[in-house]
MARMAR-921335 format. One record per atom (N, C-alpha, C): residue in three letters; x, y negated, z negated. Coordinates in steps of 0.1 Angstrom, whole numbers, padded with zeros to 4 digits, always signed. Example, Ala and Ser with C-alpha at 12.3 -4.5 7.8 and 13.67 -1.06 7.14 Angstrom:
ALA+0132+0057-0078 ALA+0123+0045-0078 ALA+0132+0033-0078 SER+0128+0022-0071 SER+0137+0011-0071 SER+0129+0000-0079 
This chain:
MET+0135-0510+0289 MET+0130-0523+0289 MET+0141-0533+0293 SER+0138-0541+0303 SER+0148-0550+0309 SER+0145-0564+0304 ILE+0156-0571+0300 ILE+0155-0585+0295 ILE+0159-0594+0307 TYR+0162-0589+0318 TYR+0166-0596+0330 TYR+0154-0600+0338 THR+0154-0612+0345 THR+0143-0616+0353 THR+0147-0616+0368 ALA+0137-0612+0376 ALA+0139-0611+0390 ALA+0139-0625+0396 TYR+0147-0628+0406 TYR+0147-0640+0413 TYR+0135-0641+0422 PRO+0129-0653+0424 PRO+0118-0654+0434 PRO+0123-0651+0448 LEU+0114-0647+0456 LEU+0117-0642+0470 LEU+0124-0653+0478 TYR+0120-0666+0476 TYR+0127-0676+0484 TYR+0142-0677+0480 ARG+0145-0675+0467 ARG+0159-0676+0463 ARG+0167-0664+0468 VAL+0161-0652+0469 VAL+0168-0641+0475 VAL+0171-0643+0490 LEU+0160-0648+0497 LEU+0162-0650+0511 LEU+0172-0661+0514 LEU+0172-0672+0506 LEU+0182-0683+0508 LEU+0196-0678+0505 ARG+0198-0669+0495 ARG+0211-0663+0492 ARG+0215-0655+0504 ARG+0206-0647+0510 ARG+0210-0638+0521 ARG+0213-0646+0533 VAL+0206-0656+0536 VAL+0209-0665+0548 VAL+0222-0671+0546 ALA+0225-0676+0534 ALA+0238-0682+0532 ALA+0250-0672+0533 VAL+0248-0659+0529 VAL+0258-0649+0530 VAL+0261-0646+0545 VAL+0250-0645+0553 VAL+0252-0642+0567 VAL+0259-0654+0574 ALA+0255-0666+0571 ALA+0261-0678+0577 ALA+0276-0679+0573 PHE+0279-0677+0560 PHE+0292-0678+0555 PHE+0301-0667+0561 GLY+0295-0655+0562 GLY+0303-0644+0568 GLY+0306-0646+0583 LEU+0296-0652+0590 LEU+0299-0655+0604 LEU+0309-0666+0606 LEU+0308-0676+0598 LEU+0317-0688+0599 LEU+0331-0683+0595 ALA+0333-0674+0586 ALA+0346-0670+0582 ALA+0352-0659+0591 LEU+0344-0653+0599 LEU+0348-0642+0608 LEU+0361-0645+0616 PRO+0362-0656+0623 PRO+0374-0659+0631 PRO+0387-0660+0622 VAL+0385-0664+0610 VAL+0397-0665+0601 VAL+0400-0652+0595 MET+0389-0645+0591 MET+0391-0632+0584 MET+0396-0621+0592 VAL+0395-0622+0605 VAL+0400-0611+0614 VAL+0415-0610+0613 PHE+0422-0620+0610 PHE+0436-0620+0609 PHE+0442-0618+0595 ARG+0433-0618+0585 ARG+0438-0616+0571 ARG+0438-0602+0567 THR+0447-0599+0558 THR+0448-0585+0553 THR+0438-0582+0542 ASP+0433-0593+0535 ASP+0424-0591+0524 ASP+0409-0593+0527 ARG+0406-0590+0540 ARG+0392-0593+0544 ARG+0382-0583+0538 ALA+0387-0571+0534 ALA+0378-0561+0528 ALA+0373-0567+0514 ARG+0382-0573+0507 ARG+0378-0579+0494 ARG+0368-0590+0496 PHE+0370-0598+0506 PHE+0361-0610+0509 PHE+0347-0605+0513 TYR+0346-0595+0522 TYR+0333-0590+0526 TYR+0327-0581+0515 SER+0335-0575+0507 SER+0329-0568+0495 SER+0322-0578+0486 TYR+0328-0590+0484 TYR+0322-0600+0476 TYR+0309-0605+0482 LEU+0309-0607+0495 LEU+0297-0611+0502 LEU+0286-0601+0500 HIS+0290-0588+0501 HIS+0280-0577+0499 HIS+0274-0577+0485 ARG+0282-0580+0475 ARG+0277-0581+0461 ARG+0267-0593+0460 VAL+0271-0604+0467 VAL+0262-0616+0466 VAL+0248-0612+0473 TRP+0249-0605+0484 TRP+0237-0601+0492 TRP+0228-0592+0483 LEU+0234-0583+0475 LEU+0226-0574+0467 LEU+0219-0580+0455 LYS+0224-0591+0450 LYS+0219-0597+0438 LYS+0205-0603+0440 THR+0195-0597+0432 THR+0182-0601+0433 THR+0176-0605+0419 SER+0184-0605+0409 SER+0180-0609+0395 SER+0192-0615+0388 ASP+0190-0619+0376 ASP+0201-0624+0368 ASP+0209-0613+0361 GLN+0205-0601+0364 GLN+0212-0589+0359 GLN+0225-0587+0368 PRO+0236-0584+0361 PRO+0248-0582+0369 PRO+0246-0570+0379 VAL+0252-0572+0391 VAL+0250-0562+0402 VAL+0255-0548+0397 ARG+0267-0548+0390 ARG+0273-0535+0386 ARG+0264-0528+0376 MET+0257-0536+0368 MET+0248-0529+0358 MET+0235-0524+0365 ALA+0230-0531+0375 ALA+0219-0526+0383 ALA+0222-0513+0390 GLN+0234-0513+0396 GLN+0239-0501+0403 GLN+0241-0489+0394 SER+0246-0491+0382 SER+0248-0480+0373 SER+0235-0475+0367 GLU+0225-0484+0365 GLU+0212-0479+0361 GLU+0205-0471+0372 ALA+0207-0475+0384 ALA+0201-0468+0395 ALA+0208-0454+0397 ALA+0221-0453+0395 ALA+0228-0441+0396 ALA+0226-0431+0385 ALA+0222-0436+0373 ALA+0219-0428+0362 ALA+0208-0418+0364 GLY+0198-0422+0373 GLY+0187-0413+0376 GLY+0192-0401+0385 ASP+0203-0402+0391 ASP+0208-0391+0400 ASP+0214-0380+0392 PHE+0217-0382+0379 PHE+0224-0372+0371 PHE+0215-0366+0361 SER+0202-0370+0360 SER+0193-0364+0350 SER+0185-0354+0355 
């Protein structure tokens, strides 16, 4: 039983459009930085978020089915 609520489709799409735009705008700067993997990892986490449940919890719940 989940107490978390899914975001509406428009909110997920707006979030993903913002991630793509921010990633493309930051690309010229991030090419020369050594911590770009951390930045793009953060953007990937933002891309995956589709509810108010933390991304790490959703991923661990999805992976639990692999071991049963």
